[in-house]
N, C-alpha and C positions, 0 to 999 in steps of 0.2 A: 504493500500500500504506500502511496506517495505521502510526503509530509503534509501536502495540502489536504489530502484526503483525511488524514488523521486529525488535523485541526478542524475540519468541517464536522467530523463525527463528535469531537469534543464540544463544539459549539451546540450541536443538536442535543447532546446529553445534558448540557447546561440548562437548556430550555426546560427539560423535564423537571428540574428542581426550582425553577424560578417562580412558577405560578401555582396558586392554590385556589380552590373554591370552598365555600362554606356550606356544610350540610348540617341540618338541624337534628341533634341527637337528644331526644327527651328533654332534659332540663337545661342543656347548654349547647352552644354551637361550637363546632370543632372543624378546623381547616383540614382539607384532604388534598393531596397532590393530584394533579391531572396532567397526563402526558399529552403534549401537543405535537409530538413527533409525527403521528400519522397525517397531520395537516401541513407538514413541511415538505419541500421538494425532496425526492429521493437522492438527487445529486444537486450540487450547487449550480445555480443559474450561470450560464455562460454569458458574461457581459464584458465589454471592453472598458466601460466607465468605472473608475475607482471613486468610492465615496469616502470622504473624511467626515466623520461625525464628531462635532465639537460638543461635548456633553457637559452641562452644568452639574457640579457635584451633587446638588439636591436631587437631580433627576436620577442619578445612579442608585439612590437608596429607595426609590419608589418600587413597590411590588409589581404594579401593573404597567410597567414601562414597555415601550414597543421596540426599542433598539435591539435587545437580544433576539427578538423574532426576526428582525431584518438581517442581523448578522448570521443567523442560522440558515438563511436562504441564499447567501452569497459566499463565494470563495473568500477565505481569510484575507487574501491580498487585495480584495476589491472592496472591503469594508473595514476601515481603520477607525478606531474609537479613541479619542483623546479627551480626558476628563480634566476640567479646570475652569477657572474664571479668567486668568490672565495668561497670555501666550506671547512671550518675547522671542525675538529672533535668536538670542543667545541660548535660551533653554530649549527651544524647539527649532533647530536648524533645518530639519527635514520639512517641517511645516512651512517654514519661511521660504524654502526653495519652491515648494508647491504653490504657495501664494503668489510668487513672482513669475510663475509659468504663465505665459499668455493664453494657454489653453485651459486654464483653471477657471471655474465658475463658482460663485457663492450664491446659494439660494437664500435670499432675504428680500421680502417685498418692500417697495418704497417708490418714491417719485423718480429716483434715478435708476430703477431696475427695468430691465428689458424682459419681455415675455420669453420664456424658455423656448417656446415653439419657434419663434422668429430666429433666435440664436442658433437653434439646431439646424435650421435651413441655411442660414448664412455662414455658419462656422461648424461644419460637421466634424471637424477634427478635435473638438473639445473632449477630453478624456478624464478629467478630474472635476468632481463637484464637492463643495464643502456645504454641510448642512448643520445648523446649530440646533441642539436638542435641549429644550427647556421650556418653561412658560414664556409668554410673550415678553414680560418684563425682564426675565433672565436672559433671553436671547438678545434683547435690545441692549442690555448692559454689556454682554460679551461682544456684540458687533461694534458698538461705538467706542468701547474702551480698549480695543485691540487694533492698532493701526494695520497689522498684517491683513486683517479681514476686509480692509477697504482697498486692497491691491487687486484682487481678482475682479473679473467682470460680474456685476451684480445682476441676478436674474430673479424672476418670480413666476409662479404658476398662474395661468389664466384658467381657472376652473370654477364651476358653479356647483360642483358636487358637494354634498353634505358628508361630514365625517362618519365613518362606520364605527369609530371608536366611541361607542355610545355609553361606555361605563366611566367616562371621565368628562367633566364639563369643559367645553371649548368656549373661547371668548365670543366668537361669531358663528353664524350658520355655515360659513364656508371655510372655517379654520380646519386644518388637517393635522393629524398626528405626524410625528417624524417618520414613522414607517410609511404612512400614506403619501407623504411628500416625496419620499425616496422612490416609492413605487411608481408614482406618476412621472417623476423626473426621469427615471430609468427607461420607462416605456417610451417617452419622447426621444431621449437621446439614443436609445438603441433601436428605435423604430420597430418595436416589437410589443404589440398589445397584450400578449399572453403574460408578460412579465408582471404587469400590475395585478392580474388575477391570481397569479401564483404567490406573490408576496402578501396579498390581502387575505389569502385563505387562512393562515394561522391566526390572524387578528380577528377574523370573523368567528373562528372557533373559540378563541379566548373569551370574546364578548358573550357568545352563546352560552358557554359553560357558566360564566358569572351570573348571567340573567336567570339561568335555570336554578341557581342555588341562592337566590335572595337579593342579588344586586338589582338596582333600579336604573332605568334609562335616564341618562343625564342630558337634558336639553341645554343648548348653548345659552350663555348669559344674554346674548342678543334676543333669543326667543323668549326667555323669561321676562325680560324688561318690556318687550313689545306687547306681551300678553298679560301684563300685570301680575306675573307669577313670581317675581323676584322677592323673596321673603327675608332677605338679610338687610341689616341696617345699611343705609346709604353711606358711602365713604365721606369723611370730612375733608380729606385732601382734595383741593380744587382740581388738580390735574387728573386724579382718578375719577372724580365726578364728571369732568368734561369728557373723558373717554367713554364713560357710560352713557352720557347724553348723545354722543356721536353714534352709539350703537342703535339708538332709536331715531336715527335721521334728524339729529339736532333738535328734537322736541324736548323742551325742558321737563325734567322729572320732578 
């Protein structure tokens, strides 16, 4: 067996121990392990694009995170995970080299971002994509406080699809999890629609298992605000309050 094959199997075995569902046993609830391996590809997906996942430390400790599922679908050399908040050129020389490569893209929406579909047509040679894994505030902090991440070409996804990661609250109806972003991005860059379906399969299974054992569907914050279902105290911070107002199309809350 090749070294790559061994690493792929280790990644799959890791997924077995990462996730649990809660079953009700008489007087108390007890978590049980659920194997998601049957929902992962038998062999790693063959892709030419290499993903660099920049993961916020807080995300690493979440039980229901999606990056392990993503890594279990791809060859180890095509999905590299770096955990941290600050990434200097001295401490991360390999990452610095990647960021300076003209073929590297960073997936982060904004006014300066180009739709990935357009970039894939104009520059089919792009082979590296950086994706930040964390909440929106965590991703924003990482993006703007690390000058390296403003070197690659900034791209965004033009999608109207709702997230299938329904066991975790998203800010808006069109926000996607890291795994979903990677699945859509790889599908576009590799020009292969089956990639998205393959990568989403274990996520769908994870959500299904959780919902079957007591988890509730989490609507986006945007959906809750627009339908008067947001039952938490409104933030006192003016910036946070303004962001929530924007979620309901600038209507004062």
